[in-house]
C-alpha positions as CSV (number, residue, x, y, z in Angstrom):
1,M,24.1,-59.6,-50.1
2,K,24.3,-56.3,-48.8
3,R,21.2,-57.2,-46.3
4,I,23.6,-59.8,-44.8
5,L,26.7,-57.5,-44.6
6,A,24.5,-55.0,-42.6
7,L,22.7,-57.7,-40.3
8,C,26.2,-59.4,-39.3
9,I,27.9,-55.8,-38.7
10,L,24.5,-55.5,-36.3
11,L,25.1,-58.7,-34.4
12,L,28.6,-57.6,-34.1
13,L,28.4,-54.3,-33.1
14,A,25.4,-55.3,-30.7
15,S,27.8,-58.4,-29.0
16,N,30.3,-55.6,-28.4
17,A,28.3,-53.0,-27.0
18,H,27.8,-53.5,-23.3
19,A,27.4,-56.4,-20.5
20,V,24.0,-57.4,-19.9
21,R,22.3,-57.7,-16.2
22,I,22.3,-61.2,-14.4
23,K,18.6,-61.1,-14.1
24,D,18.1,-61.1,-17.9
25,I,20.2,-64.3,-18.1
26,A,19.5,-66.1,-15.0
27,S,17.0,-66.8,-12.3
28,F,16.5,-67.8,-9.2
29,E,15.8,-71.4,-8.2
30,G,11.7,-72.0,-7.4
31,V,11.0,-68.4,-8.9
32,R,9.2,-69.6,-12.0
33,D,5.9,-69.7,-13.9
34,N,3.5,-72.4,-13.3
35,Q,0.5,-73.5,-15.9
36,L,-2.9,-73.8,-15.3
37,V,-5.0,-75.6,-17.0
38,G,-9.2,-76.2,-16.9
39,Y,-12.6,-77.2,-18.9
40,G,-15.3,-75.0,-19.3
41,L,-18.2,-74.0,-21.5
42,V,-18.6,-70.5,-24.0
43,V,-22.6,-69.8,-24.3
44,G,-23.9,-67.0,-26.3
45,L,-23.1,-68.3,-29.7
46,N,-24.6,-67.5,-32.3
47,G,-25.3,-70.8,-34.1
48,S,-21.3,-71.3,-34.4
49,G,-21.3,-73.8,-31.3
50,D,-20.6,-77.5,-31.5
51,S,-23.2,-79.6,-33.2
52,D,-25.2,-82.6,-31.8
53,Q,-22.4,-85.1,-32.7
54,T,-20.2,-83.4,-30.3
55,R,-21.7,-85.1,-27.0
56,F,-19.9,-84.1,-24.4
57,P,-20.7,-80.3,-24.5
58,V,-24.5,-81.3,-23.8
59,Q,-23.4,-83.2,-20.7
60,S,-21.7,-80.7,-19.5
61,V,-24.1,-78.3,-19.9
62,V,-26.9,-80.8,-18.2
63,N,-24.7,-81.2,-15.2
64,M,-23.9,-77.7,-14.6
65,L,-28.0,-77.1,-14.8
66,E,-28.4,-79.7,-12.1
67,R,-25.8,-78.3,-10.0
68,M,-28.0,-74.9,-10.0
69,G,-31.1,-76.9,-9.2
70,I,-32.6,-77.1,-12.5
71,S,-33.7,-81.0,-13.5
72,V,-33.3,-81.5,-17.4
73,N,-33.0,-84.4,-19.5
74,R,-30.8,-84.9,-21.5
75,S,-32.2,-86.0,-24.7
76,D,-34.5,-83.1,-24.6
77,I,-31.4,-80.7,-24.9
78,T,-30.3,-79.7,-28.2
79,V,-28.2,-76.7,-28.3
80,K,-25.9,-74.8,-30.9
81,N,-25.0,-71.3,-28.7
82,V,-22.4,-73.8,-26.3
83,A,-19.2,-74.9,-27.6
84,A,-16.8,-77.0,-25.0
85,V,-13.3,-74.7,-24.5
86,M,-9.9,-75.7,-22.9
87,V,-9.0,-72.8,-21.0
88,T,-5.3,-72.0,-20.0
89,A,-3.3,-69.6,-18.4
90,T,0.0,-68.9,-16.7
91,L,0.0,-68.2,-12.9
92,P,3.3,-66.1,-12.1
93,P,5.5,-66.3,-9.1
94,F,4.6,-64.4,-6.1
95,A,1.1,-64.0,-7.4
96,K,-1.5,-62.7,-4.7
97,Q,-5.2,-63.4,-4.1
98,G,-7.1,-61.4,-6.4
99,N,-4.8,-60.7,-9.0
100,R,-6.2,-60.9,-12.5
101,L,-4.4,-63.4,-15.0
102,D,-5.1,-63.2,-19.0
103,V,-6.2,-66.7,-20.1
104,T,-6.9,-67.9,-23.9
105,V,-9.6,-70.0,-24.5
106,S,-9.8,-73.2,-27.2
107,S,-12.1,-74.8,-28.4
108,L,-12.3,-78.3,-28.0
109,G,-15.0,-79.8,-29.9
110,D,-16.3,-79.1,-33.8
111,S,-17.5,-75.5,-33.0
112,K,-17.1,-73.1,-36.1
113,S,-16.6,-70.0,-33.7
114,I,-16.4,-68.7,-30.4
115,A,-16.3,-65.1,-31.5
116,G,-18.7,-63.1,-29.1
117,G,-19.1,-66.0,-26.9
118,T,-19.0,-65.8,-22.8
119,L,-16.9,-67.7,-21.0
120,I,-18.5,-69.6,-17.9
121,M,-17.0,-69.8,-14.5
122,T,-14.0,-72.3,-15.1
123,P,-11.8,-73.5,-12.4
124,L,-8.3,-73.7,-13.2
125,R,-6.2,-76.3,-12.3
126,G,-2.0,-77.0,-11.7
127,A,-0.3,-80.1,-12.1
128,D,-1.0,-81.0,-8.4
129,N,-4.8,-81.1,-9.4
130,Q,-5.3,-78.1,-6.6
131,V,-7.5,-75.0,-7.9
132,Y,-5.6,-71.8,-8.3
133,A,-7.6,-69.7,-9.9
134,V,-10.9,-69.2,-11.8
135,A,-11.9,-67.8,-15.4
136,Q,-14.9,-65.8,-16.5
137,G,-15.4,-62.9,-19.1
138,S,-16.0,-62.6,-22.6
139,V,-13.9,-64.0,-24.9
140,L,-11.9,-61.9,-27.6
141,T,-10.6,-63.2,-31.0
142,N,-10.3,-60.5,-33.7
143,S,-12.0,-62.7,-36.0
144,F,-14.8,-63.8,-37.8
145,A,-16.5,-66.4,-39.9
146,F,-19.3,-66.5,-42.0
147,G,-20.5,-68.8,-44.8
148,G,-23.6,-70.0,-47.2
149,Q,-23.7,-73.1,-49.3
150,A,-21.6,-71.6,-52.1
151,A,-18.7,-69.5,-50.4
152,S,-17.2,-68.5,-47.1
153,A,-15.2,-66.0,-46.2
154,Q,-13.1,-65.8,-42.8
155,K,-10.6,-63.6,-41.2
156,N,-7.9,-64.9,-38.6
157,H,-8.3,-67.6,-36.2
158,P,-12.1,-67.5,-34.4
159,T,-11.8,-71.1,-32.7
160,A,-9.3,-69.6,-29.8
161,G,-9.4,-66.8,-28.3
162,R,-8.2,-64.9,-24.9
163,V,-10.3,-63.3,-22.2
164,P,-8.4,-60.1,-20.8
165,N,-8.0,-60.1,-16.8
166,G,-10.6,-62.8,-17.0
167,G,-8.8,-65.4,-14.4
168,L,-8.6,-64.8,-10.7
169,V,-6.4,-65.8,-8.6
170,E,-7.9,-67.6,-5.7
171,R,-5.1,-69.9,-4.0
172,E,-1.1,-68.4,-3.5
173,L,2.1,-70.3,-3.8
174,P,4.0,-70.7,-1.2
175,N,7.2,-68.4,-0.6
176,V,10.4,-69.7,-2.1
177,L,12.6,-66.9,-0.6
178,A,10.7,-66.7,3.1
179,G,13.2,-68.4,5.6
180,K,16.2,-69.1,3.2
181,S,20.2,-68.7,4.0
182,S,21.0,-69.8,0.7
183,L,19.5,-69.3,-3.1
184,R,20.6,-71.3,-6.2
185,L,20.7,-68.7,-9.3
186,N,20.2,-70.8,-12.2
187,L,21.4,-70.2,-15.9
188,G,19.4,-69.6,-18.7
189,Q,22.4,-71.1,-21.1
190,A,24.3,-72.9,-19.0
191,D,28.1,-71.7,-19.8
192,F,31.6,-72.1,-17.9
193,T,32.9,-68.8,-18.4
194,T,29.5,-67.3,-17.9
195,A,28.8,-68.6,-14.4
196,A,32.1,-68.1,-13.5
197,R,32.0,-64.2,-14.4
198,I,28.6,-64.1,-12.9
199,T,30.6,-65.4,-9.1
200,A,33.6,-63.0,-9.9
201,V,30.6,-60.2,-9.8
202,I,28.9,-61.0,-7.0
203,N,31.8,-61.7,-5.2
204,D,33.5,-58.1,-5.8
205,K,30.0,-56.8,-5.0
206,F,29.4,-57.9,-1.6
207,R,33.5,-58.3,-1.2
208,S,33.1,-61.4,0.7
209,P,32.7,-65.0,-1.3
210,V,29.0,-64.9,-1.4
211,A,28.7,-67.0,-4.5
212,A,30.2,-70.3,-5.3
213,T,30.1,-72.3,-8.7
214,I,29.0,-75.6,-8.6
215,D,28.3,-76.2,-11.9
216,P,27.8,-74.4,-15.4
217,G,24.7,-74.1,-14.9
218,T,24.4,-72.9,-11.4
219,V,25.9,-70.2,-8.8
220,L,25.3,-71.1,-5.2
221,L,24.3,-67.4,-3.1
222,R,25.2,-67.2,0.8
223,I,23.1,-64.6,2.1
224,P,25.2,-62.4,4.1
225,E,24.6,-61.7,7.7
226,G,23.6,-57.9,7.3
227,Y,20.8,-59.7,4.7
228,A,19.4,-61.9,7.1
229,D,16.0,-60.4,7.1
230,R,16.3,-59.0,4.0
231,T,15.9,-61.4,1.3
232,V,14.5,-59.5,-1.3
233,E,17.0,-56.4,-1.1
234,F,19.7,-59.2,-1.4
235,V,18.5,-60.5,-4.6
236,A,17.5,-56.8,-6.0
237,A,20.9,-55.5,-5.4
238,L,22.8,-58.9,-7.3
239,E,20.1,-59.0,-10.4
240,T,21.0,-55.8,-11.8
241,L,24.5,-56.4,-11.7
242,E,25.6,-56.2,-14.9
243,V,28.1,-58.9,-16.6
244,K,29.1,-59.9,-20.1
245,P,28.0,-63.3,-21.2
246,D,30.1,-66.0,-23.3
247,I,28.9,-67.4,-25.9
248,Q,29.5,-70.5,-27.7
249,A,30.8,-69.8,-31.9
250,R,27.5,-71.1,-33.8
251,V,26.4,-70.6,-37.4
252,V,22.7,-70.6,-37.8
253,L,21.6,-71.1,-41.4
254,N,17.5,-71.8,-42.6
255,E,17.7,-72.9,-46.3
256,R,13.7,-72.3,-46.4
257,T,13.8,-68.4,-46.0
258,G,17.5,-68.1,-46.7
259,T,18.3,-66.5,-43.6
260,I,22.1,-66.4,-41.6
261,V,23.0,-65.4,-38.9
262,M,26.6,-65.8,-37.3
263,G,28.0,-65.0,-33.7
264,D,30.8,-62.9,-32.9
265,N,33.5,-65.8,-31.8
266,V,33.3,-67.7,-35.4
267,R,36.6,-68.2,-37.1
268,I,37.9,-70.1,-39.8
269,S,41.2,-71.5,-40.8
270,T,43.3,-70.9,-43.4
271,V,41.0,-71.7,-47.2
272,A,40.2,-70.7,-50.5
273,V,36.9,-70.1,-51.7
274,S,35.8,-69.8,-55.3
275,H,32.0,-70.3,-56.2
276,G,30.2,-70.7,-59.6
277,N,27.0,-71.6,-61.2
278,L,27.0,-73.5,-64.4
279,S,23.8,-72.9,-66.5
280,L,22.8,-75.3,-69.2
281,V,20.1,-74.6,-71.4
282,I,19.1,-77.3,-74.3
283,K,15.9,-76.6,-76.3
284,E,14.6,-78.9,-79.1
285,T,13.1,-77.1,-82.0
286,P,11.8,-79.3,-85.0
287,Q,11.1,-78.4,-88.5
288,V,9.0,-80.2,-90.8
289,S,10.1,-80.1,-94.5
290,Q,7.4,-80.9,-97.3
291,P,7.0,-80.9,-100.7
292,A,5.5,-77.7,-102.5
293,P,1.9,-77.7,-103.2
294,L,0.4,-79.4,-106.1
295,S,3.7,-81.6,-106.3
296,R,3.3,-85.1,-107.5
297,T,6.2,-86.2,-105.9
298,G,8.3,-85.6,-102.3
299,E,7.5,-86.3,-98.4
300,T,7.2,-84.7,-95.5
301,V,10.3,-84.8,-93.3
302,V,10.9,-83.9,-89.9
303,V,13.8,-82.3,-89.6
304,P,15.4,-82.2,-85.4
305,R,17.2,-79.1,-84.5
306,T,18.6,-78.5,-81.0
307,E,19.6,-75.4,-79.6
308,M,22.3,-75.4,-76.6
309,K,23.5,-73.0,-74.6
310,V,26.0,-72.9,-71.9
311,E,26.9,-70.0,-69.4
312,E,29.4,-70.5,-66.6
313,E,29.2,-67.3,-64.0
314,S,33.3,-66.4,-63.5
315,R,34.1,-65.9,-59.9
316,R,37.4,-65.3,-58.3
317,L,39.5,-67.3,-55.9
318,T,39.3,-65.7,-52.6
319,V,41.8,-66.8,-49.3
320,M,40.6,-66.3,-46.2
321,P,43.2,-66.2,-43.8
322,E,43.8,-68.0,-40.5
323,G,41.9,-66.3,-37.5
324,A,39.6,-64.8,-40.2
325,S,36.7,-62.5,-38.0
326,I,32.9,-62.8,-38.7
327,G,33.7,-59.3,-40.6
328,D,36.4,-60.7,-42.7
329,V,34.5,-64.1,-43.7
330,V,31.5,-61.6,-45.1
331,R,33.4,-59.3,-46.8
332,A,35.6,-62.1,-48.3
333,L,32.2,-63.6,-49.5
334,N,30.7,-60.2,-50.6
335,L,33.7,-59.8,-53.3
336,L,32.8,-63.6,-54.7
337,G,28.9,-61.9,-55.2
338,V,27.1,-64.7,-53.7
339,T,23.2,-64.6,-52.6
340,P,22.0,-65.8,-49.6
341,R,21.5,-69.4,-50.5
342,D,25.0,-69.9,-52.1
343,L,26.1,-68.4,-49.0
344,I,24.9,-71.6,-47.3
345,G,26.4,-73.9,-49.3
346,I,29.7,-72.2,-48.8
347,L,29.3,-72.6,-45.3
348,Q,28.3,-76.0,-45.5
349,A,31.3,-76.7,-47.4
350,I,33.8,-74.7,-45.5
351,K,32.4,-76.6,-42.1
352,A,33.2,-79.9,-44.4
353,S,36.6,-78.9,-45.1
354,G,37.7,-78.6,-41.3
355,A,38.0,-74.8,-41.8
356,L,35.3,-73.7,-40.2
357,Q,36.2,-73.3,-36.0
358,A,32.3,-73.2,-34.9
359,E,29.1,-75.2,-34.6
360,L,26.6,-75.2,-37.6
361,A,23.1,-75.3,-36.7
362,I,20.2,-76.1,-39.3
363,I,16.9,-75.3,-38.8
């Protein structure tokens, strides 16, 4: 329970510490990452590639060799050192030709391991089916998998790995800031109060109605005349402005792990809480009664015996006043000596009674 109290106090202090930068809670419309995907082959495996039952890797090898001017018969190819893989990467905004990307390689067939293999040049396409990057290089998995007929050993996940700086950008995304007279700032979490605070801070910074709140998740920015040809400088000037975001009162419960997270804005109405555990133990210990040795009369009788033990923990009734803060709630529940899992049940009961003025989220 002390750990829960310490965690809640840290969360309370963190929420009251400082405001956050606009760039940490919002992003500009169009300035985002783009996902890339491609199909490729990993070669050079030590017999841990796809089996003959997986047919498409062999067909891929035939197609690759034919593009290199080598004619082969598909039925003559039997390889165990090749694995078909899916290659994924993230193309950041404003990436330029020649920039390097980290790519993730994942086995597509029944390969046992792609550790030590080499990814052959693989085109990476976007959602528009255009090639934006190519990937090639040695695959790192930080794992191994070995085995025989009676035993095997494995560490980590040998059928997925990464190629650090293995992707090369070939096509650039269009510049979404060029020639703009206005920009849209999208909040990571829509909130009326936070959007209004961002608008007020920006207008105060530039001393003019530069920003206007469209909805709880969007702030429209008009580029001032002094920044007409300096959009980057305008963005840099406003994204470092600090704003204190407003969050919804919420209590998050995870019964599987016993984790409880409560925000600073959680409040409760006047409520009395009492919590106690009732323990009932029933134990059957039958005894056998039988005649003495060499006796001519008597019979064996089973005599039932039941032991019963009832324990009920004594708990005091604690009254939580109206408007109690998160610190008051934790201190009051700490006096009851409840465990994290008991606290989950208490919070659910308080919410059911209508006294918890916060959203209760169970994950």
